[in-house]
C-alpha positions in Angstrom: 28.5 142.8 189.3 24.8 143.7 190.7 25.9 146.6 192.8 27.9 148.0 189.9 25.2 148.1 187.1 22.7 150.8 188.7 25.5 153.0 189.3 26.7 152.3 185.5 22.9 152.7 184.4 22.4 156.0 186.2 25.8 157.5 185.1 25.2 156.7 181.3 21.7 158.2 181.7 23.1 161.5 183.1 25.9 161.2 180.7 23.1 160.9 177.4 20.7 163.8 179.1 23.7 165.8 179.2 24.8 165.2 175.1 21.3 165.6 174.4 20.8 168.9 176.6 24.1 170.4 174.9 22.5 169.9 171.3 19.2 171.2 172.4 20.9 174.5 174.4 23.8 174.9 171.3 21.6 174.3 168.4 20.2 177.8 168.1 23.7 179.2 167.5 24.6 176.6 165.2 21.5 177.0 162.7 21.8 181.1 162.9 25.7 180.7 161.8 24.5 177.7 159.1 22.3 180.7 157.8 24.5 182.9 157.4 26.9 181.0 155.2 23.7 180.0 153.3 23.9 176.4 154.3 21.1 173.9 155.9 22.6 171.7 158.3 21.3 167.9 158.3 20.9 165.9 161.4 24.4 164.8 162.3 26.2 167.9 161.2 23.8 169.5 163.4 24.9 167.3 166.4 28.5 167.7 165.7 28.2 171.2 165.5 26.4 171.5 168.9 29.4 169.7 170.5 32.2 170.9 169.2 31.4 174.7 169.8 34.1 177.1 171.0 31.9 178.9 173.5 28.7 176.7 173.9 26.0 177.6 176.3 26.2 173.7 177.5 29.4 172.2 177.0 29.1 168.3 175.7 31.2 166.3 178.4 34.1 165.6 176.0 34.6 169.3 175.8 34.7 169.6 179.4 37.4 166.2 179.4 39.4 167.8 177.2 39.8 171.1 178.9 40.0 169.5 182.5 42.9 167.3 181.2 44.7 170.2 179.3 44.2 172.9 182.7 45.8 169.6 184.8 47.9 167.2 183.1 48.9 169.5 180.2 50.0 172.5 181.9 53.2 172.6 184.3 52.1 171.9 187.8 53.9 175.4 188.9 51.6 177.8 186.7 48.9 179.6 187.5 46.8 178.5 184.7 46.9 174.6 186.3 43.9 173.9 187.7 45.2 171.9 190.4 46.7 175.0 191.7 43.7 177.0 191.7 42.1 173.7 193.6 45.4 173.9 196.5 44.3 177.4 196.9 40.5 176.5 197.7 41.3 173.3 199.6 43.4 175.4 202.0 40.7 177.7 202.7 38.2 175.1 203.0 40.2 172.9 205.1 41.0 175.9 207.7 36.8 176.8 207.4 36.1 173.4 207.8 38.5 173.1 211.3 36.8 176.3 212.5 33.6 175.1 212.1 33.9 171.9 213.6 35.7 173.2 216.5 32.9 175.9 217.3 30.3 173.0 216.1 31.4 171.1 219.2 32.4 174.0 221.3 28.2 174.8 220.9 27.0 171.5 221.1 28.5 170.9 224.3 27.5 173.7 225.8 23.6 173.4 224.3 23.6 169.8 225.9 25.1 170.9 229.4 23.5 174.7 230.1 19.5 174.8 230.2 20.0 178.5 229.4 22.2 178.1 226.5 20.1 175.5 225.1 17.1 178.2 224.9 19.0 180.9 223.9 22.0 179.8 221.6 20.3 176.9 219.6 17.0 179.2 218.1 19.7 181.7 216.8 22.0 178.7 215.4 19.0 177.8 213.6 18.0 181.4 212.5 21.6 181.8 211.2 21.3 179.5 208.2 18.2 181.3 206.8 20.2 183.6 205.9 21.6 183.6 202.2 25.4 183.2 202.1 25.6 185.2 199.2 24.4 188.1 200.9 26.7 188.1 203.5 29.7 187.0 202.1 30.6 190.1 200.1 30.1 192.3 203.8 32.3 190.0 205.8 34.9 190.2 203.1 34.5 194.2 203.1 34.6 194.4 206.9 37.5 192.5 207.1 39.4 194.0 204.5 38.3 197.4 206.2 40.4 196.1 209.6 43.2 194.7 207.5 42.1 190.9 207.2 42.6 189.9 203.5 43.7 186.5 202.2 42.8 183.1 203.4 41.3 183.9 206.5 38.0 186.0 204.8 37.3 182.8 202.9 37.7 180.2 205.7 35.1 182.8 208.2 32.4 182.0 205.1 33.4 178.3 205.0 33.2 178.3 209.1 29.7 180.0 208.6 28.3 177.2 206.2 30.1 174.5 208.1 29.6 175.2 211.5 25.5 174.2 211.4 25.4 170.6 210.5 28.4 169.9 213.3 26.4 171.6 216.0 22.8 169.8 214.9 24.6 166.3 214.9 26.6 166.7 217.8 23.4 168.3 220.2 21.6 164.8 218.9 24.6 162.7 219.4 25.3 163.8 222.9 21.8 163.5 224.1 21.7 159.9 222.8 22.5 157.7 225.6 19.7 156.2 227.5 18.3 157.5 230.7 19.3 154.6 232.6 23.0 155.0 231.5 23.0 158.3 232.5 21.4 157.3 236.0 24.5 154.6 236.1 26.8 157.3 235.8 25.1 159.4 238.6 25.2 156.2 240.8 28.6 155.6 240.3 29.4 159.3 241.2 30.9 160.4 238.0 31.4 163.9 237.1 30.0 165.7 234.4 32.8 165.6 232.5 33.7 161.9 233.4 30.3 161.2 232.2 31.2 163.4 228.8 34.1 161.5 228.0 33.1 158.2 229.4 29.3 158.1 228.0 28.1 161.2 225.5 31.3 161.7 223.4 31.7 157.7 222.6 27.9 157.9 221.9 28.1 160.5 219.7 30.9 159.1 217.3 28.3 157.5 214.7 26.1 161.3 214.5 29.7 163.2 214.0 31.1 161.6 211.1 28.1 162.1 209.1 27.6 165.6 210.1 31.3 165.9 209.2 31.0 164.8 205.7 28.1 167.4 205.4 30.1 169.8 207.1 33.5 169.5 204.7 31.0 169.7 201.1 29.5 173.0 202.9 32.9 174.2 203.7 34.1 173.7 200.3 30.6 175.4 198.8 32.0 178.7 201.0 35.4 178.6 200.2 34.3 179.1 196.3 31.6 181.4 197.7 34.3 183.5 199.4 36.6 184.0 196.3 33.7 185.7 194.1 33.2 189.0 195.9 37.1 189.3 196.4 37.8 189.2 192.8 40.3 186.8 193.6 43.0 185.7 190.8 43.7 182.1 192.1 41.1 179.5 193.3 38.6 177.6 191.9 35.8 180.4 192.5 38.5 182.8 190.5 38.6 180.3 187.9 34.7 180.4 187.5 34.4 184.2 187.6 37.3 184.5 184.8 35.5 182.1 182.6 32.1 184.1 183.4 33.9 187.1 182.4 35.3 185.8 178.8 32.3 183.6 178.1 34.5 180.3 178.8 31.7 178.1 180.1 34.1 175.0 179.2 36.3 176.4 181.9 33.5 176.8 184.3 32.8 173.4 183.8 36.3 172.4 184.3 36.5 174.1 187.5 33.0 172.6 188.7 34.0 169.2 188.1 37.5 169.9 189.7 35.4 171.0 192.8 33.7 167.9 192.4 36.8 165.9 192.2 37.7 167.8 195.6 34.3 167.4 197.7 34.5 163.6 196.7 38.1 163.1 197.9 37.4 165.0 201.7 34.0 162.8 202.2 36.0 159.7 201.3 39.0 160.5 203.8 36.3 161.3 206.5 34.8 158.1 205.6 38.2 156.6 206.0 38.4 158.5 209.6 35.1 156.9 210.3 36.0 153.1 209.6 39.3 154.1 212.0 37.0 155.3 214.4 34.7 152.2 214.3 37.6 149.5 214.2 39.1 151.2 217.8 35.8 151.3 219.2 35.3 147.1 218.7 33.4 147.5 215.4 33.4 146.0 212.2 33.3 148.9 210.0 
């Protein structure tokens, strides 16, 4: 109970601020409509009006919940209007980009740790790559790939990879360098090769750094997949759902897509957490 109470308190505070924000932002429209009708709204009527607008500036939580339910359980699963269909499209690009980014990040980390030249030349570029706003380069990536006939899933996956490889590189470099100098000297005393030292010492020592990096990377990959859907004019995916809601002023639709993205991110992070526990148990830990 003591562990649940702080979480419930924070969630309740967020919902209270959300409802208050909906009243504040939607009140001008409600007052304007009432003035045109020649009536004056009481406080309860104003609150009710701000929480029930068709196209509010900030939809109330119950409006988002109703739209979310209507777009999932209230729509056929095979329909392209179903939010789960759009979530699946985004998930495919997310997982592809996440796999590519994880592989690239681990390979770069191995090279950086084992080669001084690569450490001095590649690592600064890895860091500098994250200073470029993804919103600036995403359209260029899409245009360049489209010009050579690459369309569909791959351009979005590449954008996801661009965002997801960085935390893996940083985390794994730190993980591969985490063994004590005494342990490395001991491996040399046993005449262990570089590959043996990597497999028997560096890789196991890096696992506590790997999974936190993967949790950050998978969330970044989801963001990249959604961003990749925006400049393509895609008709499917959570990014496309948000874009169409923006075109037609359907803020409730935008927020329901955001909620689905948050649920998707939480599920992916939870799966990596389960893998982390399984790896901990396999290595003799208590997790």
